[in-house]
Structures are given as C-alpha cells and as structure tokens.
C-alpha positions as CSV (number, residue, x, y, z in Angstrom):
1,M,65.5,114.1,83.3
2,I,63.9,114.7,86.7
3,N,60.2,113.7,86.8
4,F,58.1,115.4,89.4
5,D,54.4,116.0,89.9
6,E,54.7,119.4,91.6
7,K,53.4,122.2,89.3
8,R,55.9,124.9,90.6
9,D,58.6,126.6,88.7
10,F,61.3,125.3,91.1
11,I,61.6,122.1,93.0
12,R,61.4,122.3,96.8
13,M,64.2,120.7,98.8
14,A,63.1,119.2,102.0
15,A,65.0,120.5,105.0
16,D,65.1,120.1,108.7
17,H,67.5,122.8,109.9
18,P,67.5,125.4,112.6
19,L,66.5,128.8,111.3
20,Q,66.9,132.2,112.9
21,F,65.0,135.3,111.7
22,Q,64.9,139.0,112.5
23,I,61.9,141.2,111.7
24,A,63.2,144.1,109.7
25,E,61.0,146.8,111.1
26,S,61.2,146.0,114.8
27,G,64.4,144.2,115.0
28,Q,62.6,141.4,116.9
29,A,64.4,138.1,116.6
30,G,63.1,134.6,116.7
31,Q,63.9,131.0,115.7
32,G,62.3,128.1,114.1
33,T,62.9,125.1,111.9
34,C,63.2,125.3,108.1
35,V,60.8,122.7,106.5
36,N,61.7,123.3,102.8
37,L,63.5,125.6,100.5
38,S,63.4,126.4,96.8
39,A,65.1,128.9,94.5
40,T,62.4,131.5,95.3
41,G,60.8,130.5,98.6
42,V,61.2,129.1,102.1
43,L,58.8,127.4,104.5
44,F,59.5,127.2,108.2
45,H,57.8,126.6,111.6
46,T,58.1,128.9,114.5
47,D,56.3,129.7,117.8
48,Q,55.1,133.2,116.9
49,P,52.7,134.4,114.2
50,I,54.2,136.8,111.6
51,A,51.9,139.1,109.5
52,T,51.7,138.7,105.8
53,G,53.9,141.2,104.0
54,T,56.4,141.4,106.9
55,P,60.1,141.6,105.7
56,L,62.5,139.3,107.5
57,S,66.2,138.5,107.4
58,I,66.7,134.7,107.8
59,N,69.7,132.6,108.5
60,I,69.5,128.8,108.0
61,T,72.3,126.9,109.7
62,P,72.6,123.3,108.3
63,Q,73.4,120.5,110.7
64,Y,76.4,119.4,108.7
65,S,79.5,121.6,108.1
66,V,79.7,120.5,104.4
67,V,76.7,122.7,103.6
68,A,77.2,126.5,103.9
69,P,74.9,128.6,106.0
70,F,72.1,130.4,104.0
71,E,71.2,134.0,104.6
72,A,68.4,135.8,102.8
73,E,65.9,138.6,102.8
74,V,62.3,137.3,102.8
75,E,58.8,138.6,102.6
76,V,56.1,136.7,104.5
77,L,53.4,135.4,102.1
78,R,51.4,133.2,104.5
79,C,51.2,132.5,108.2
80,K,48.9,129.8,109.6
81,P,48.7,127.5,112.5
82,N,50.5,124.3,111.6
83,G,48.4,121.9,113.7
84,V,50.7,121.9,116.7
85,E,49.6,124.0,119.7
86,G,51.4,127.3,119.6
87,E,53.3,126.7,116.4
88,Y,52.9,128.5,113.0
89,E,53.8,127.7,109.4
90,I,55.4,130.6,107.7
91,A,55.8,130.7,103.9
92,G,58.1,133.4,102.5
93,R,59.2,134.7,99.1
94,I,63.0,135.1,98.9
95,L,63.8,138.7,97.8
96,S,67.6,138.4,97.9
97,I,70.3,136.0,99.0
98,S,73.3,137.3,101.0
C-alpha cells in the first residue's frame, strides 16, 4: 500500500520535461516546463501569463524515449508568478487525453 500525506484524489508525479502549448481560441503557441502531472491535472512554468478558464492543447515530450509523448486538452485553473522574474506557474485541469 502506498502511504502519502497529500489529500488529493490522485498522486502527482514529479516531472521536469519540456512542454509545448497552444491557446485554443487564438492559436498562440508557447513553451514551458512541466513540473508535475496527475490523472486529472498538470502544473507547468512558462514565461507568459495565461488567464483562468483558457482552454489549451498541451504536448509534453519526455527526455527519454522509453516514455511516450503526452498530449491533452487542458483548462487553466490558476496562473500566478512563480517567484522567478518573468515566469508564471500555470495549473490546469485535464479535460481529455489524445
């Protein structure tokens, strides 16, 4: 049995992988770094703020070829500065996985 103190429905997996995103409405593309991933959400850092409620398409490309790329549709739940000048922490809810 896995013992963890986090009070969430799904365990988060730490990640440090490049992430690309595209904003659904404008087609604007960007990139960042995936921080963690769970069955229902993703957390990443990027250099641009993204408004709460914005739908995104994301693609996470793992550093090792033994792990498949991950593509999903996400809704932004939270955007805040992450403590590094010009960098933002984006939390998103996974709507669907491609």
